[in-house]
Every structure is written in C-alpha cells, then in structure tokens.
MARSE-806889 format. One line per field, with one value per atom (N, C-alpha, C): residue in one letter; residue number from 1; x, y, z; atom name. Coordinates in steps of 0.02 Angstrom, whole numbers. Example, Ala and Ser with C-alpha at 12.3 -4.5 7.8 and 13.67 -1.06 7.14 Angstrom:
2
r <- c(A;A;A;S;S;S)
k <- c(1;1;1;2;2;2)
c1 <- c(660;615;660;642;684;645)
c2 <- c(-284;-225;-165;-112;-53;2)
c3 <- c(390;390;390;354;357;394)
a <- c(N;CA;C;N;CA;C)
//
This chain:
77
r <- c(M;M;M;M;M;M;D;D;D;V;V;V;Y;Y;Y;T;T;T;V;V;V;W;W;W;C;C;C;G;G;G;P;P;P;C;C;C;K;K;K;M;M;M;L;L;L;D;D;D;K;K;K;N;N;N;T;T;T;F;F;F;R;R;R;N;N;N;P;P;P;D;D;D;V;V;V;I;I;I;D;D;D;Y;Y;Y;V;V;V;N;N;N;K;K;K;N;N;N;Y;Y;Y;Y;Y;Y;A;A;A;V;V;V;K;K;K;F;F;F;N;N;N;G;G;G;E;E;E;G;G;G;N;N;N;D;D;D;V;V;V;V;V;V;S;S;S;Y;Y;Y;K;K;K;D;D;D;N;N;N;S;S;S;Y;Y;Y;A;A;A;N;N;N;P;P;P;G;G;G;Y;Y;Y;N;N;N;E;E;E;A;A;A;R;R;R;A;A;A;K;K;K;T;T;T;E;E;E;I;I;I;V;V;V;R;R;R;T;T;T;N;N;N;S;S;S;Q;Q;Q;G;G;G;I;I;I;Y;Y;Y;K;K;K)
k <- c(1;1;1;2;2;2;3;3;3;4;4;4;5;5;5;6;6;6;7;7;7;8;8;8;9;9;9;10;10;10;11;11;11;12;12;12;13;13;13;14;14;14;15;15;15;16;16;16;17;17;17;18;18;18;19;19;19;20;20;20;21;21;21;22;22;22;23;23;23;24;24;24;25;25;25;26;26;26;27;27;27;28;28;28;29;29;29;30;30;30;31;31;31;32;32;32;33;33;33;34;34;34;35;35;35;36;36;36;37;37;37;38;38;38;39;39;39;40;40;40;41;41;41;42;42;42;43;43;43;44;44;44;45;45;45;46;46;46;47;47;47;48;48;48;49;49;49;50;50;50;51;51;51;52;52;52;53;53;53;54;54;54;55;55;55;56;56;56;57;57;57;58;58;58;59;59;59;60;60;60;61;61;61;62;62;62;63;63;63;64;64;64;65;65;65;66;66;66;67;67;67;68;68;68;69;69;69;70;70;70;71;71;71;72;72;72;73;73;73;74;74;74;75;75;75;76;76;76;77;77;77)
c1 <- c(-258;-328;-338;-368;-380;-455;-475;-544;-549;-578;-587;-656;-658;-721;-728;-787;-798;-839;-838;-873;-949;-975;-1047;-1074;-1032;-1052;-1086;-1151;-1189;-1164;-1153;-1126;-1057;-1016;-950;-958;-1005;-1018;-1045;-1086;-1113;-1056;-1010;-953;-911;-899;-860;-895;-960;-998;-1006;-1016;-1032;-975;-957;-910;-840;-813;-743;-733;-786;-780;-793;-808;-820;-752;-745;-681;-655;-699;-677;-649;-682;-658;-591;-586;-524;-467;-478;-426;-404;-453;-437;-399;-422;-389;-318;-309;-243;-194;-219;-176;-159;-202;-194;-182;-189;-183;-146;-122;-99;-157;-194;-255;-241;-273;-266;-336;-350;-413;-395;-430;-411;-471;-466;-520;-517;-568;-570;-575;-591;-595;-541;-497;-444;-383;-331;-270;-211;-224;-170;-144;-82;-50;-30;-47;-28;26;82;137;147;155;167;204;261;302;314;340;359;300;239;180;147;123;88;17;-29;-99;-124;-159;-185;-250;-287;-349;-332;-347;-328;-363;-424;-459;-425;-402;-367;-301;-263;-197;-204;-254;-265;-285;-328;-350;-293;-251;-195;-145;-134;-85;-110;-176;-204;-250;-225;-268;-294;-264;-287;-345;-361;-413;-472;-533;-592;-607;-613;-626;-680;-719;-767;-749;-761;-752;-797;-788;-833;-828;-774;-766;-795;-815;-843;-809;-813;-785;-724;-671;-608;-589;-559;-533;-458)
c2 <- c(1350;1334;1307;1249;1219;1216;1250;1247;1191;1135;1078;1084;1086;1096;1045;1042;1006;1053;1041;1085;1080;1025;1014;1032;1053;1065;1132;1130;1192;1234;1204;1243;1273;1238;1264;1328;1327;1385;1443;1427;1479;1511;1470;1497;1543;1521;1563;1629;1627;1686;1735;1709;1753;1759;1705;1707;1727;1694;1706;1772;1809;1875;1931;1913;1961;1992;2058;2090;2073;2066;2049;1978;1932;1863;1860;1895;1896;1922;1977;2007;1960;1929;1882;1821;1791;1732;1749;1804;1823;1838;1863;1878;1816;1766;1710;1642;1636;1571;1575;1518;1510;1475;1511;1484;1448;1390;1350;1327;1334;1309;1244;1189;1123;1086;1065;1027;955;935;869;812;827;775;782;829;841;798;811;772;814;875;918;894;909;895;962;972;1033;1015;1051;1039;1101;1090;1145;1118;1149;1129;1054;1027;956;908;931;888;896;841;843;818;850;832;819;763;746;708;702;665;591;556;486;441;456;416;419;478;486;448;456;423;347;322;250;223;259;237;239;289;295;239;221;169;99;88;22;23;45;54;-11;-67;-131;-160;-133;-159;-111;-138;-96;-86;-23;-7;46;45;99;133;198;237;297;345;402;446;439;479;444;381;347;280;259;194;207;171;176;109;110;48;52)
c3 <- c(1045;1038;967;962;897;883;829;806;755;776;731;700;633;598;540;512;449;405;340;294;301;328;334;403;449;519;528;545;556;614;673;729;714;675;656;614;567;525;566;617;660;701;726;763;718;656;610;596;586;567;625;685;742;792;824;880;858;807;788;751;738;707;758;819;872;892;888;904;974;1023;1091;1094;1060;1057;1020;964;926;968;1003;1045;1101;1135;1189;1164;1110;1083;1061;1026;1002;1059;1115;1171;1213;1213;1259;1228;1163;1131;1065;1042;974;939;897;868;802;794;733;712;648;619;584;601;578;550;486;455;481;519;550;501;438;387;334;344;295;307;269;275;297;322;346;413;426;490;520;583;618;668;666;713;755;821;867;927;943;1001;1003;950;945;950;941;939;871;843;779;789;754;757;686;677;611;620;566;566;570;625;632;581;563;513;445;426;363;363;416;419;421;457;460;391;357;291;241;245;200;212;275;292;274;271;259;199;143;85;56;72;45;85;142;185;185;180;185;258;278;348;351;404;416;481;482;543;539;582;584;521;482;422;360;366;308;295;232;212;170;185;147;117;60;30;23)
a <- c(N;CA;C;N;CA;C;N;CA;C;N;CA;C;N;CA;C;N;CA;C;N;CA;C;N;CA;C;N;CA;C;N;CA;C;N;CA;C;N;CA;C;N;CA;C;N;CA;C;N;CA;C;N;CA;C;N;CA;C;N;CA;C;N;CA;C;N;CA;C;N;CA;C;N;CA;C;N;CA;C;N;CA;C;N;CA;C;N;CA;C;N;CA;C;N;CA;C;N;CA;C;N;CA;C;N;CA;C;N;CA;C;N;CA;C;N;CA;C;N;CA;C;N;CA;C;N;CA;C;N;CA;C;N;CA;C;N;CA;C;N;CA;C;N;CA;C;N;CA;C;N;CA;C;N;CA;C;N;CA;C;N;CA;C;N;CA;C;N;CA;C;N;CA;C;N;CA;C;N;CA;C;N;CA;C;N;CA;C;N;CA;C;N;CA;C;N;CA;C;N;CA;C;N;CA;C;N;CA;C;N;CA;C;N;CA;C;N;CA;C;N;CA;C;N;CA;C;N;CA;C;N;CA;C;N;CA;C;N;CA;C;N;CA;C;N;CA;C;N;CA;C;N;CA;C;N;CA;C;N;CA;C;N;CA;C;N;CA;C)
//
C-alpha cells in the first residue's frame, strides 16, 4: 500500500492525524500490506519486488533540464 502525499495536502494531513494513527488500521495494514509513505513531489524512488516508483514530473524535468516544461508539479527549466 502506497500513501502518496504532498506537504500542502489537507486531506493527506487529516489521514496522517486520524486514520493512520488508529490502532485497528495500523494492525490491519501491518498484517496485510507492505506500507510505504511516498512524497508525490519529492525525488525519492521506491523499489519493491523488481518494480520502481518515482515522481514522473521530477524525473522528466531532471532528464530535460534545457527545456522549459510545465506539468502538475509546476514549471521546470
């Protein structure tokens, strides 16, 4: 289970404060999932069972630094 969040996301903060601290939710998730918290605007890469997950906007911007592009994460040069 991947929790994709951003630092500015109100519902994400609400989930962290309420849902993900509930002992029943913690117990269920720990028994049934491999839980990962992932910053949707960060540059971290998560690897699990030969699959890698990364922020596509960050990777695209890093690969094409000479081109100005806009996407959901903002403007990159």
